[in-house]
C-alpha positions in Angstrom: -84.6 8.8 21.1 -82.6 10.7 18.3 -81.4 9.0 15.4 -78.8 10.6 13.0 -77.5 8.9 9.7 -74.3 7.1 10.3 -71.4 6.2 8.0 -68.6 3.7 9.1 -66.7 1.6 6.5 -65.3 -1.4 8.6 -63.2 -4.3 7.4 -65.7 -7.2 6.2 -68.8 -4.7 7.2 -70.1 -1.7 5.6 -72.5 1.0 6.5 -73.5 3.5 3.7 -71.4 6.8 3.7 -73.3 10.2 3.4 -71.6 13.3 1.7 -70.7 15.7 4.7 -67.5 13.8 5.4 -65.4 11.2 4.2 -66.2 7.6 5.5 -64.0 5.9 8.2 -62.2 2.7 7.4 -61.4 0.6 10.3 -61.1 -2.9 11.5 -63.7 -4.3 13.9 -62.1 -5.9 17.2 -58.9 -3.7 16.9 -57.6 -0.7 18.3 -57.4 1.8 15.4 -55.1 4.8 16.3 -54.7 8.4 14.8 -58.2 8.7 13.3 -58.7 12.4 12.3 -61.7 14.2 13.0 -63.7 15.4 10.0 -64.5 18.7 11.3 -61.0 19.3 12.6 -58.3 17.0 11.2 -55.5 18.5 13.9 -57.7 16.6 16.4 -57.3 12.8 16.7 -58.4 9.7 18.5 -58.0 6.1 19.0 -61.2 3.9 17.9 -62.4 0.5 19.0 -65.2 -1.2 17.3 -66.4 -4.4 19.0 -66.1 -7.6 17.1 -70.0 -8.2 17.3 -70.6 -4.9 15.4 -73.6 -5.0 13.0 -75.1 -2.0 10.8 -78.6 -2.6 11.9 -78.5 -0.8 15.2 -76.8 2.0 17.2 -74.0 1.3 19.7 -73.1 2.6 23.1 -70.0 4.8 22.9 -67.4 5.8 25.5 -65.6 8.9 25.3 -62.1 8.7 26.9 -60.1 11.6 28.3 -56.5 11.1 29.4 -54.8 14.1 31.0 -51.8 13.5 28.7 -53.6 12.4 25.6 -52.3 8.9 25.9 -55.3 7.7 24.0 -54.1 4.0 23.4 -53.0 3.4 26.7 -56.5 4.5 28.4 -58.7 3.0 25.6 -57.0 -0.3 26.2 -58.2 -0.4 29.9 -61.8 -0.5 28.6 -61.3 -2.9 25.6 -62.3 -6.2 27.1 -65.4 -4.9 28.7 -66.2 -2.9 25.5 -65.8 -6.2 23.5 -68.2 -8.0 26.0 -71.1 -5.5 26.2 -70.9 -4.1 22.5 -69.4 -0.5 23.3 -67.5 1.7 20.9 -64.5 3.5 22.3 -63.6 7.0 21.0 -60.2 7.8 23.0 -59.0 11.3 22.4 -55.1 12.2 21.5 -55.5 15.9 22.5 -57.2 16.2 26.0 -54.8 17.9 28.7 -54.6 18.5 32.2 -52.6 21.2 34.3 -53.0 24.0 31.7 -55.4 26.2 30.0 -58.8 24.4 28.8 -58.7 25.3 25.4 -57.2 22.1 24.2 -59.8 20.2 25.7 -62.5 22.4 24.2 -60.9 22.1 20.8 -60.9 18.3 21.3 -64.4 18.3 22.6 -65.7 20.6 19.7 -63.9 17.9 17.1 -65.3 14.8 18.8 -68.8 15.6 19.5 -69.8 15.7 15.7 -67.8 12.4 15.4 -69.8 10.6 17.3 -73.0 12.1 16.3 -72.4 11.9 12.5 -69.7 9.5 11.7 -70.2 6.7 14.1 -73.3 4.3 14.7 -74.0 5.9 18.2 -77.0 5.3 20.3 -77.7 8.9 21.4 -79.0 7.8 24.6 -76.1 6.1 25.6 -72.8 8.1 25.4 -70.6 8.0 28.1 -67.4 9.6 29.3 -64.4 8.5 31.2 -61.7 10.8 32.5 -58.4 10.5 34.6 -57.1 13.2 36.7 -57.9 16.6 35.0 -59.7 14.2 32.3 -62.4 13.7 34.9 -63.2 17.6 34.9 -63.3 17.3 31.0 -66.1 14.9 31.4 -68.2 17.1 34.0 -67.7 20.1 31.7 -69.0 18.0 28.8 -72.1 16.7 30.7 -72.8 20.4 32.0 -72.7 21.6 28.5 -74.6 19.0 26.6 -76.8 17.3 29.4 -76.7 14.3 27.1 -74.2 12.0 28.7 -75.5 8.8 30.3 -73.0 8.5 32.7 -69.3 9.3 33.6 -66.4 7.4 35.0 -64.4 9.8 37.2 -61.0 8.1 38.0 -58.7 10.0 40.5 -60.2 13.6 39.6 -61.1 16.3 41.8 -64.4 17.5 43.3 -66.0 20.2 41.3 -69.8 20.6 42.6 -70.2 23.7 40.4 -69.8 21.3 37.3 -72.4 18.8 38.5 -75.0 20.6 40.7 -78.4 20.1 39.4 -77.2 17.3 37.1 -78.5 13.9 37.7 -76.1 11.9 35.6 -74.9 8.7 37.1 -71.2 8.8 38.2 -68.9 5.7 38.8 -66.2 7.0 41.1 -62.9 5.6 41.6 -59.6 6.4 42.8 -56.3 4.6 44.1 -55.9 3.9 47.7 -52.8 6.4 47.8 -54.0 8.7 45.4 -53.7 12.3 46.6 -57.2 12.8 45.1 -58.6 10.0 47.2 -60.2 12.5 49.6 -61.5 14.6 46.6 -63.2 11.4 45.4 -65.0 10.5 48.5 -66.3 14.3 48.6 -67.8 13.8 45.1 -69.3 10.5 46.1 -70.8 12.1 49.2 -72.1 15.1 46.9 -73.8 12.7 44.8 -75.5 10.8 47.5 -77.0 14.0 49.0 -77.9 15.1 45.6 -79.5 11.8 44.6 -77.4 10.9 41.3 -76.7 7.1 41.0 -73.3 6.4 42.0 -70.7 3.7 43.2 -67.4 4.3 44.8 -64.7 1.9 43.8 -61.1 2.2 45.4 -58.3 0.3 44.2 -54.9 -0.6 45.2 -52.4 2.2 43.8 -51.6 6.0 43.6 -52.8 8.8 41.1 -53.3 6.8 38.1 -55.9 5.2 35.9 -57.9 2.2 37.4 -57.1 -1.1 36.4 -58.9 -3.0 33.6 -60.9 -5.0 36.3 -62.4 -2.0 37.7 -62.8 -0.4 34.3 -64.8 -3.5 33.4 -66.8 -3.0 36.7 -67.8 0.3 35.7 -69.1 -0.5 32.2 -71.0 -3.5 34.0 -72.4 -0.9 36.4 -73.7 1.2 33.5 -75.3 -1.6 32.0 -77.3 -2.1 35.0 -78.1 1.7 35.4 -79.2 1.7 31.5 -81.6 -1.1 32.2 -82.9 0.9 35.3 -83.5 4.1 33.3 -85.2 2.1 30.5 -82.2 2.8 28.1 -81.6 -0.6 27.1 -83.6 -3.7 26.8 -83.8 -5.6 30.3 -82.0 -8.6 30.7 -83.0 -10.7 33.7 -80.4 -13.3 33.3 -77.6 -10.6 33.3 -79.1 -8.7 36.1 -79.1 -12.0 38.2 -75.6 -12.5 37.4 -74.4 -9.1 38.2 -76.2 -8.9 41.2 -74.8 -12.1 42.6 -71.3 -11.1 41.6 -71.8 -7.6 43.4 -73.4 -9.4 46.6 -70.2 -11.8 47.1 -67.9 -8.8 46.4 -69.6 -7.0 49.4 -69.5 -10.0 51.4 -65.9 -10.3 50.7 -65.5 -7.0 52.3 -67.1 -8.0 55.2 -65.1 -11.2 55.6 -61.8 -9.0 55.3 -62.8 -6.6 58.3 -64.0 -3.9 56.1 -67.4 -3.3 57.6 -67.4 0.7 56.4 -66.7 -0.3 52.8 -69.0 -3.2 52.9 -72.2 -1.3 54.1 -71.7 1.2 51.5 -71.5 -1.1 48.9 -74.6 -2.9 50.0 -76.2 0.5 49.9 -75.1 1.0 46.2 -76.4 -2.3 45.4 -79.9 -1.8 47.0 -79.9 1.5 45.1 -79.0 0.4 41.5 -80.7 -2.9 41.4 -84.4 -1.6 42.7 -87.0 -2.1 40.2 -84.7 -4.9 38.4 -84.5 -7.5 41.0 -85.1 -8.2 44.6 -82.6 -6.0 46.3 -84.2 -6.4 50.1 -81.4 -8.5 50.9 -78.6 -5.9 50.1 -80.7 -3.3 52.3 -80.9 -5.6 55.0 -77.1 -6.5 55.0 -76.4 -2.6 55.0 -78.7 -2.1 58.1 -77.2 -5.1 59.7 -73.5 -4.2 59.2 -74.2 -0.7 60.4 -75.2 -1.9 64.0 -71.9 -3.8 64.4 -68.9 -2.5 66.7 -66.5 -2.9 63.8 -68.4 -0.6 61.6 -68.8 2.3 64.4 -65.1 2.0 65.0 -64.3 2.1 61.4 -66.6 5.1 60.6 -64.9 6.8 63.9 -61.3 6.3 62.6 -62.3 7.3 59.0 -63.6 10.5 60.2 -60.3 11.2 62.3 -58.2 10.3 59.3 -60.4 12.3 56.9 -59.8 15.3 58.9 -56.2 14.9 59.6 -55.8 14.6 55.6 -57.9 17.9 55.0 -55.9 19.9 57.5 -52.7 18.2 55.8 -54.0 19.1 52.4 -54.6 22.8 53.3 -51.2 22.8 55.1 -49.4 21.7 51.8 -51.3 23.9 49.2 -50.6 26.8 51.6 -47.1 25.9 52.0 -46.7 25.5 48.1 -48.2 28.9 47.4 -45.8 30.4 49.9 -42.8 28.8 48.2 -44.2 30.0 44.7 -44.4 33.3 45.9 -41.5 34.0 48.0 -38.7 36.6 46.9 -36.0 34.1 48.0 -36.8 30.6 49.0 -36.2 29.9 52.9 -33.5 27.4 53.9 -34.2 23.9 52.8 -34.1 22.5 56.6 -36.9 25.1 57.6 -38.9 24.3 54.5 -38.8 20.8 55.2 -40.0 21.5 59.0 -42.6 23.6 57.7 -44.0 20.6 55.2 -43.5 18.5 58.2 -41.6 15.8 55.8 -40.2 13.7 58.4 -43.2 13.6 60.5 -45.3 12.6 57.6 -42.8 9.9 56.6 -42.9 8.6 60.4 -46.8 8.6 60.1 -46.8 6.9 56.6 -45.5 3.7 58.5 -48.5 3.4 60.6 -51.0 0.9 59.8 -54.2 2.0 57.9 -55.9 4.3 57.6 -53.8 7.0 59.3 -51.0 5.8 57.6 -52.4 5.6 54.3 -53.8 9.3 54.7 -50.1 10.2 55.6 -49.1 8.5 52.5 -51.6 10.4 50.4 -50.5 13.7 51.8 -46.8 12.8 51.0 -47.8 11.9 47.3 -49.8 15.2 47.2 -46.8 17.3 48.4 -44.3 15.4 46.3 -46.4 16.0 43.3 -46.5 19.8 44.1 -42.7 20.0 44.6 -41.5 17.6 41.7 -43.8 18.8 39.1 -46.2 22.0 39.6 -43.7 24.5 41.4 -40.6 23.9 39.4 -42.6 24.0 36.1 -44.1 27.3 36.9 -41.0 28.7 38.6 -38.4 27.7 35.8 -40.8 29.1 33.0 -40.3 32.6 34.5 -36.4 32.0 35.4 -37.0 31.7 39.0 -34.5 28.7 38.9 -33.7 29.0 42.5 -37.5 28.1 43.5 -37.3 25.2 41.1 -34.1 23.8 42.3 -35.6 24.2 46.2 -38.7 22.3 45.2 -36.8 19.3 43.5 -34.4 19.3 46.6 -37.5 19.0 48.9 -38.9 16.3 46.4 -35.7 14.2 46.7 -36.1 14.2 50.5 -39.5 12.5 50.0 -38.3 10.2 47.1 -34.8 9.4 46.4 -35.3 6.9 43.8 -36.8 9.1 40.8 -34.1 9.6 38.2 -36.0 12.0 36.3 -36.3 14.6 39.6 -32.3 14.2 40.1 -31.8 15.1 36.4 -34.1 18.2 36.6 -32.5 19.1 39.8 -29.1 19.1 38.0 -30.4 21.2 35.4 -31.6 23.9 37.8 -28.6 23.7 39.9 -26.4 24.2 36.7 -28.6 27.3 35.8 -27.8 28.8 39.2 -24.1 28.3 38.6 -23.9 25.7 41.3 -21.8 23.4 39.4 -20.5 20.9 41.9 -24.2 20.4 43.1 -25.4 19.8 39.5 -22.6 17.1 39.0 -23.6 15.5 42.2 -27.3 15.6 41.2 -26.4 14.2 37.7 -24.4 11.3 39.3 -27.6 10.4 41.3 -29.8 10.4 38.2 -27.5 8.0 36.3 -27.3 5.9 39.5 -31.0 5.6 40.0 -31.6 4.5 36.0 -31.7 7.9 34.1 -31.9 6.4 30.5 -32.3 9.9 28.4 -28.6 10.0 28.1 -28.8 11.9 24.8 -30.1 14.9 26.8 -26.5 15.2 28.1 -25.2 16.1 24.9 -27.9 18.6 23.9 -29.7 20.1 26.9 -29.1 24.0 27.1 -29.5 23.6 30.9 -26.1 21.8 31.3 -23.8 24.1 29.0 -22.1 25.2 32.2 -20.9 21.9 32.8 -19.7 20.9 29.4 -15.9 21.8 29.6 -15.5 20.0 33.1 -13.5 16.8 33.2 -15.7 15.1 35.3 -18.6 15.9 33.1 -16.5 14.4 30.2 -15.9 11.4 32.4 -19.7 11.3 32.9 -20.3 11.2 29.2 -18.2 8.1 28.6 -19.7 6.4 31.7 -23.2 7.2 30.2 -22.1 5.6 26.9 -22.4 9.0 25.0 
């Protein structure tokens, strides 16, 4: 166990400061935003110190990596659990996804000294939580330092090259409609084969951070893992309470007709409580459930839907790549057929799990068409490709005002003024509220002398 001098000035509580960096001034039990890193003041974070804080011990620290640097939003998900179990939260303002790794490297280089030199960190219990590309940041940090006690990976992708040979425990979670749902299952399978402690938790939702209830479950799971790995003092009462809650949750899955999920959860319970409590009942329930007809049928259907989703993902990725690289985009109707938009929309109406798989495929396609392809295409002046992507996106989802607005911008860039006005009208009809952009956005310059554009400005209250 390594211990460094720590220095933190807290309201009503103080830790002596050392000279290398200025002391922190924060309030315990409150989220404090905009704290500058001592080694690089351009890097900032949100900090939470639990109200149980005292300066006579070191505390577990959770680093949080949001792919858009939304530090407060992400930190708040863990606040209740951090308060209950005495964890410090350090949530970066500077982590990013969908771009170069450099911003994340800079953020990590600044945050690592913070938790080692400015905060009262238990160096055996440093955790990282990341959503989407933020999960990959956590993998990279674990590989680079080998000092993480655990990772919470939410809605990310499966990168075995970052985790191979690393026995770090990982709590894996994703939304039931997340386009990275299958990737998180691949990660869970990889961890099972490699022997890492792991748990898979699926919540109702799309590509987003998990709800606070699942964040709390992750923190509780790591409390058990820490006891199993002798990283904290064993607490038989807490173990008994959490084991009972875990067993009850697994039985609820059985009662809900989800034998496949229940068997997996019982196996996870048996793995993580072994040596701390009698987990034979969990092992027995897993074996019992795996002999049922319901389990066998669900395993068969899951295998079928997973294969469908894999093929669909490959088709979507190939189609998006072809659209990006084409000299001239194919006609819209042909692209819609190639992407099988109508077929996926019909399949998405089916009952789960095939319907859910189709919805996830549509979500992945929509993300590519509404964000990645137009972003990359517009950046190099390929406005026709960007417009085509947006036009396909609104076939999938008609109610996103931002996509309609962006489509109007691309059409205006192409000189398709009538079509641009139509898309602007759709944007306002579906709730577009950034109306100040109508006055200033250069993409719309070709429309400004039109009478119908001036009327639209009046209708929008500009």
